C-alpha positions, 0 to 999 in steps of 0.5 A: 326698705326695699329688697330687689333681685338682680336681673342684669343685662350686659353693661351699658355704654356710659355717657354722662355730662359733668362740669369742667370743674370736675376735669381733674377726675377724668384722669386714671387713679394712677395719673391722679395720684402722680399729678397730685404728688400722693402716689405711694400714699394710697392703695387706690381711690374709691368713689361714692355717688349721692343720688337725690330724688325729687323729694330731696331724699338720698339713696342708701344701700344696705350691705349684704350679710356676707360682706364686710360691715354686714347689714350696715348702710352706705351710699353706692360706690366702690374702688376705681380700677387703677389703670384703665378708667378715670375716677369719674368712670369708676364712680359711674361704673360702681353706681351701675354695678351696685344699683343698676342705675345709669348716671346721666350727669355728675353735678358736683363733688362733695370734697374736692380734696377727698377723704382718707380712710384705712381699711381693716386690712390696713390699706389707705384709700382716698375717697371722692363722693359726687352728686349725680343725676340718673337715667329715668326710670330709675328702677333699682337692681341690687347686686345681692353679693354686695347689698341686700336692700335700699331705701330713700332717706330724708334728712330727718330720718338720717338725723334720727337714725330711723326710717319714719314709716318702718322700724328700720334702724339706719346704722351706717358703715362708718363715722366718715359715711355719716359725716359725708351724708350730713354734708350732702344734705347741707349742700344739696338737700 
């Protein structure tokens, strides 16, 4: 587990590649919900980014003690801005805001239809999770208001719920997050 302080510079210009199979995610949240006849069913769209290193480990971040689900682990991600960015742009922005890493390529989507979830404030969101490649070097800079640590986990560590080289228990934010990480290891690990 690693702690990293935030030393942000200005927001970079994002230019990433993605396959044409992901074109439907180039739409804004509003456009996506309208075109798929699900407008009004969701408060918005959230995204997550799966980043795998050259050893097949997935990056997870630990939520800040002052945030919801304090101390729990998740992949980087968050809500898309409704009217002025595409779903893909929202995912790329969230990755940068939460980790300081710049996405260079979006490889694929975990679930093309997304996953529905309800927040504690009873708002329904649709979540899409993508596999991404990042710009090297990949020095991670966490936003301390959102996350306090990060680590790269193997499939074995994920399955055991414990980091192999430490006493760190890996307690995730939700069963949906656990299911997504399991599926990502099966598809891409």
